N, C-alpha and C positions, 0 to 999 in steps of 0.2 A: 338572808339565814336561814338557819337547817332547823326544822321543827321536828318534836319525837317521830309524825307519823310520815316524814317526810323520811324514806328510808328505801335502800334495796337489801332482802334478804333471802338467801339462796338455804334451800333446803337439798339436802345431799341425799338418797334414794339409791335402793342397790340396784333398781330396777323400774322401768316405762311400766311395767306390769304394776313394781309397788308405789310406784306416784301416783295410780289411779287410789287405792286404797289412802295413800296420804291426805290428796285431796279429799275427801269423802272427811275424814280427820280434820282438814282446817276450818271446810264449813261448821264444823259440829261447836269445833271451840270457839268463833267469832263469830259475833254477833253483825248485826247491820249491814248493807251493802255490799254484796262480794260477787265481782267476775272472773271470771277462770277464761281466760284465752286460750286454746288447742290450735292443734295443726287443721288444714281443712280435715285428713283423714280422720279425726280423733270428734271430728262434731258432735257426731248425732250418737252416736256411743256413748261417749263421758257423759251425758246428758243423761241419758236411758241410763249409766251407773252407776250414777251420782244419784241420783234420785232412788231409784232401786234402794241401793243402799244405805239411804236414809228414812225410806221409809215413807215418801213422800210422791205425790203426785204432781208435784210443780209450786213453787218459788215465785214469789216478787220480789225478793232478795236477794237470790243468785241466780246470777246469767251463765248461760255457755255460750260460747262465738268463737268462731277462727277468727283469729289476729288480723287477715285479711275487710272479715266482716265489719270488726270491734273497732278498725281505725277508719273504714270507709265511711261509717255511723258521722264519722265529724267533718268529712270534706260534701260540701253540697256546692254538686257543677249542675247549669244548666244542659239539658238532655241535649240541644244540640251542640253543643261542643263536648261533646265524647263518641267517641267510637269504640265501636262494639270488639268483641275479641276475634269474630269471623268479618267482621272489617279488616281487621290490624292483617290477618292468616291471610286473606285474599289479596293485599297490599302486600306482605313482602312477598305474596305467589305471583304479583305481577312483576315487581322489581327481580326476582331472580330471575324469571324469561328478558326483562330489559336489560339487564346487563349480564347475560350469558354468555358472550363473548370478554367478558373482561374477569371471570373465575376462571381461579386456577385450580383450586381442590375440590369444591362441590360442584362442579358442572352437573353430576351422574347424576345426582337428586333435584335437579332445578326444575322438571316441571313435577315433583312429586308435592300434593299438597297436604300431606302429613308431612312431609320435611319440610316445608313453611311453617307449620304451626311448632313444631321444633325448633327452627330458627325465633321464632314470636317468644318462644317461651325461654329461650336462651339470651334474647334480649331483655326481655325479664325479668333476669338473674342478675345481669350485668348492671341495669340502673338499680335494683336492689341492694349491691354490691358499689354503689357510687360509682362507675367506672364508663367514660365514655367514649364517642366511637375515635374522637380526638384522642384521648389517651392511647386508645387498639391502633392506631396509625404509625403510633409510636414507637409499637416494640418491635423491637428488632432480634433475631435467632438464628444459629446456624442453623436448625433445625429447618429444610427446605419446605417440609410435608406440615410442620407446625406453622413457620413462618407465611404460608400459602392459604392459611386456614383463618388464619387471625384477618390478614389481608381481606378477605374473603369478606367472613362475617361483617368486619366493619367496613365493608361497603355496603353490604345489604345495611345493617344499623344506621348507617349515615344517609341514606335514601330513604329508609322508612323515615325516620325522623323529620326531611325536609319534605314530603309526599305526604304524609298527615295534617301539611298545613295548619298546625296550631292546635288539633282535636288533642282530647287528653284521651288515652289507654287506660286500660286498669293499672297499669307499672304508675303513672302520672298519677294518679288520682291516690295511689298509696303512698306517694311521694310527698304531696301536698298533706294528704291526713295529717302526717307527720307533725306537722303545725301547730294543728287545733286536735290531736287526739286523747289531750291534757284537758279539755275543756270539760268544765264540770263534774271532776269524777272527785271532788277535795273530799269526798264523804265515800265513798269507794273502797276495798281495800281488792288489792289486781292480785292473781293467783296463773302464772304460768304452768303450763302440764304439757309435756308433753313432747319438746323443744330439746334434742340432743347441741341445738346450736343457734344462731341469730347472723342473717344479715347485718349489714352497717346499718342499713335505714329502720331494720328491726331493735339495733340496739339504740337508736335516735329516738325510738320511740318507745324506749322501755326509760329512756332519761327522759324526756320530756313526761311521764306518768308519778316518773321516781321524784320529784321537782315539787308534788302539789300530795305525791299520798304516798301511801303503804305498796310498794312491790313486793311479793314474793316468786322465786323463782323455783317451781322441780327440780333438779339436775342428777339425771342420775348418769352423768359421764367422769362424773367425778372420780367413784368411786374405788378403790383397789382393785376389786374383781372385772371391772369392766372399762378401766383407764387406755388400756389399748387397744380397744373396739373405736371407741369416742374422744374424740379431743377434749382437752379439760382447759380450753379458752373460754367455758361462758366465765369460770369467777374471776378469773384476771380482769375480764374486758368490763363488767360488771364492779368490779371492783376501783380501775381507771375510773369511771361516768362518778361513784359516788365520790369519788379523790377528788374530782376538777367539781363536781357541784357541789361540795361539803356537805354529804350526804349521810346518813348512819349508813352504815354496813355490817351485816351479819352473817354469818356460813355454821349452818349447825346441822351434826351429820343426825340421821334419822335411821329409827328400824321399824321395822310396821310390823305388827302383833298376829300373825296370819298362822294358820297351820304349819306342820313339820314339813312335810313338803311344797308347800307351797313358798317357804322361808327357802328351803335348797334350790329350787326355780328360780326367786329372786336373785340369791347370791351368786349362781352357777350359769344362769342362763348366757351371758354374757364372758362368763371367764374363761382363762387360758393359759392352763399349762408353765408355761414357757413366755418370756416375752416374748412379743412382737419385735422391740426395736433394740437394735445392738449397737453404742455409740462407738462409732470407730476412731473418728476425733472431732475436731473441735465444726471441721466443715463435712464432715460425710457418716450421713446415718444411712443405715441396712435396716429391712427394711423385709421382713419373714412373713409370707402368706402363700395360701394353696390354691389360687385365680386369679386370670388378670382382670377382676372387676375390684379384688380389693385390691389391685395396685393402682388404680381408676381412683376409687375413692381415698384410697389415703393421699393422692397426687392432689386431686382435688381439694381435701381437706388442708392440707397444707400452704396450698394460692390462697384458700379465704382467710388462713390465720395471717397468714404475711401480709394482704390487702388489709385486716383488720389492726393490725399492728403499722398499718404506715410504710410495710417496708417494698411494694408496689414500685 
């Protein structure tokens, strides 16, 4: 059964900067317990910005934390069953050396500790997107270089899962937290700020929370001025979650009352004069960009969208 507080509300704002001001307005307009969830890069800044704008030094009713920290509070695991980030990286470093002769593409970096750390982060993202090494081993491509990279990564991923021998790393605990994250949150309003997209597990966390309380998402990816920079899958994914769980769902376009100069920056910081995408046919999409990093970002986001839509 759906209650009034069991809902997902999307608040469209012109930019990330504007979303910070909207978060302040949200806290002023709502009474009771509020928890603001932000990406790692915004945690301390957001708390300082929020309390300064509201003219308070601290609050028992308003909390700011990263999604990882927020979720892991609900996941209590014996320390003896955990493997640290450093331990995970050292294990991957060991696996790279042990399987050097089996690697086809990433040989040159196999003895780099920094590279092992990057592999660890990649595996963490794969877990967050619910992609297993079994699925990766089924991947097939005519691109020899791409196929080699996927095969190498699947090999390391599989050995990593086997050799950590049941110990839980940060990604495992984050996955486990999704099942308990809504515990005790019935009287708390949630506000997600600073996210331009979410992983599959993060959408699951939002779903669990929305089934017991009000979840608000400040979305700066859906506006007309920046829709070609950030994908607009957030609204469609949240709408799908609300429909499946019979939750209330609302979308509101918000203006932020700031100075003319700041208003101009909000609306034009991510704006483009020409459309980035030109639809050539039903199966071909042309992407215009100025540098390779933009191409890579577009491809990565498109892959993520297809995974979330179940098209992988």
